[in-house]
N, C-alpha and C positions, 0 to 999 in steps of 0.2 A: 621663433628662432630655433627651438628644439626640433621641430618637425623638419625645418630646412636643413639643419645640421645632419640629421640621420639620412635624409634624402641624398644629400651630397656625398655622405660617407658611403652609402650603398652604391652610388654611381661610380665612385672611385674604386671600390672593390670589384664591381662587375667589369669595369674597364680593364682590370688586371685578371680577367677570368681565365687567361691561359696559365695562371699560377694555380690551377685546380688539379687535385688528385681525384680521379674518377674511379669508382668501383661499382660494378654491377654484381649483385649477389643473388643467387637462386638456390633455394633450399627445397628440393623435391622430397615429398613425404611418401611413406609406404602406401597411404590411402589415395594417392594420385594428386593430392593438393600440392601447392607450391607457394612459398613466401618469396616475394621479389622485393629487392631494395636497390635503388639507385642512390649512391652517396657521392656528394660533391664537397670535397674538403678544400676550403679556400684559406687554410691557415697560413700557407706561404704567401698568399696575396696580402693578407693582413700584416705579416711581418715586413713586407716591402712598404706597405702603406704607412706603417709606424715610423719608418725612417723619414717620411715626408711631412710628418705632423709635429707641431710645436709641443713643448712640454706643458704649456698652459692648456692646450686642447686635451691632451692626454689626462690631465688632472680633473677634468670636468666630470660631474656625476653621470652625465649622459654617456660618456665614453667608458667609464669604469663599470657601469651596470651590466650584469650578466643576465642573459635571457635564454629560455628554453621553451619554445612555443610549438604546439602541434595543431594543425588545422585539418579537418576532414574535407576532402574535395567537395562532396555533395553539399555540406552545410555552408561552404564558402561561396556557393553559386547563388546568383540573384534568382528570385522567384521566376522571372520571365524565362531564364535559361532552363530551370528545372522543369517547367511546363512543356518545353519543346523536346525533352529527352525521351528516348525509347527506354523500355524496361531494362535492356542490356546496358545502356549507358548509365542509368540510375544505379544499377548494381555495381558497375565498375567504379563509379564515383564514390559510392558509399563505402566500398571496401579499399579505398585508397586514402592515404594521409600524406601531408606535407609537414615535415618537422624542421625547424630552424634552431640551431644552437649557436649562441654568440657570447663570447667573452673576449673582447678585443685586447685587453692588457695581457692575456695569456695566449694571444694569437690563435684564438678559436673562432672559426666561422664555418659551420658545417650545415649543409642542407641535405635532407634525405626524403626521397619519395618512395613510399612503401605500398605494397598491395598483397592481399591474400587471395590467391586463385584457388577455387574449389577443385578444379580438375584441369586436364590438358586443354579442353576446349575453352575454358575460362581464361587460362593463361595465354593462349593464342589470341583470343579477342583483346585481352588487355594489351599485349605487345603490339598488336596491329593498330590499336585505336587510342591509346592513352595520349599521345602527342596531339592527335586530331581533336579529341574531345576537349583537351585543355585549351587548344588554340581557339576553338569555336565558343568555348564557355565564357571567356572573358573573366577568368578567376582573378579577383583583385583582393588579396589578403589585406591590403592596406585599408580597405573599408571596414574590416572587422577587428584589426589588431594594430594599434598605433606603433607597436614595436617593429613592424615590418614595412614601414614607410619606404616606398621606392622599390620594393622587391617584386619581381615578376617571375613566377614559376615557369612561364613559357620559355624563357631564355634557357632554362636547364633541360627542358623536355623536347624542344624542337628537333634536336639532333637525332632522337630515337626514330624519326620518321623515315630514315634512309635504309632500313632493313626490310627484307622479305622473310617472313617467318613461316615455318611449318612445324607445329607441335602436336604430338600424339602421346598416348600413354607410354610409348616406348622409344620416342625420338625427340630430339630438340635440334632443329635445323634453322639456321639463319644465314642469308646471303645478302651482302651489301649491294644496294642498288647504286651503281656508280654515277648515274645521271643525277639522282637525288643528292648523293653525297657531294658531287661537284657544285650543285646549287647551294648546299649548305656552306661549303667552303667560300663560295663567292660572297655570301652574306657576311661571313666572319673573317674575311681575308685580312682586314686591317688589324684585327685583334691578334691573329696568328703572326702577322708581320712584326708587330710590336714585340711579341713574346720572343720571336727569333732574334730580333735586334738586341734584346736584353739577355740572350742566352738562357732563356727559361724553357724548361721542358714541361710537358703535361702528361704524367704517367696515367695509364689506363689499364685497369685490371678487370677481368671477368672471372668470377668464382662460381662454380656450380657444384653443389653437394647433392649426392644421390643416395636413396635408401638401399640400393643394390649396386653391384659392380657394373660399370659401363662395358659394353661389348666392343665399341669402335669409336674412335675419334679421328676425324680427317685432317685436323690442323696440326702440322708438325711443330708449331710453336707451343701448342697446348701441353701442359705438364699434367700427367695423370698420377695420382697417389699410388702407393704400393698396394692398397686394398681396392684400387680402381673405383672408389666411391667419391672421389673429388677431382675435379678438372679445373686447372687455373691457366688462364691466358693472360700473360703480362706483356704489354706493349706501351706505345706512347702515341700521342696525336701526330708527332712528327713522322713516325714510322707509318702510321695509318694514311697520312696524306701522300706519302711516297708510294705506298702499295695498299690500297683499301681492302684488298682481298685478305689481308692479314687478320681481319676481324670475322672472316667466314668461319662458321662452326657447323659441323654435322656430327652429332653425338647419338649413337644408338645405345639404349640401356634396357 
């Protein structure tokens, strides 16, 4: 019964996935390395779900229990998948983690995917391949952690496949592939339609921190800090759907 409860709970939360605040965070270091984090905050989805649940369910130990779980991508893979991976794929998986923080009574449901890139080439490989590797790897955290029953990381990463990246020690370029983006929208159109009907927005923020001042940023919506070491692009999925090019970024630094 407990397993069924959490499975249904996660399905309900994911069905409200347009109540998600998405943040992409890049920290470029002086040595050329970069820490990347995709954070999906579903706190607003939980608050909506809370209104649909009875007081008796909210009072159960399963509902009130708080969890903070981190899984390494590589260790979560089955042996059969590990044996098929190239050295580059192994290194990518080993340097990537999935973290889930959950405290439903406090409206906390946050998922983060993090990666430590050693250099520009490593970062470009990660950005171009993380969604593909996850899709092919059949990562199933539910096999290893009973607290994540019903959760599928692929739902969170699949959208990252619609960008074309060019990353070097002095540039960060990405252009949205409209054909892939339209295919992504086709798969998720029912979710976005429901969100629109409920007047729910999905904020989307990209934050890039640099070790030295940036020289040029091509996106007029991007805000550059006074010291030119921080670039922030704030938009929403509704705006992106209307004009996908709003997510294009060309930064020289």
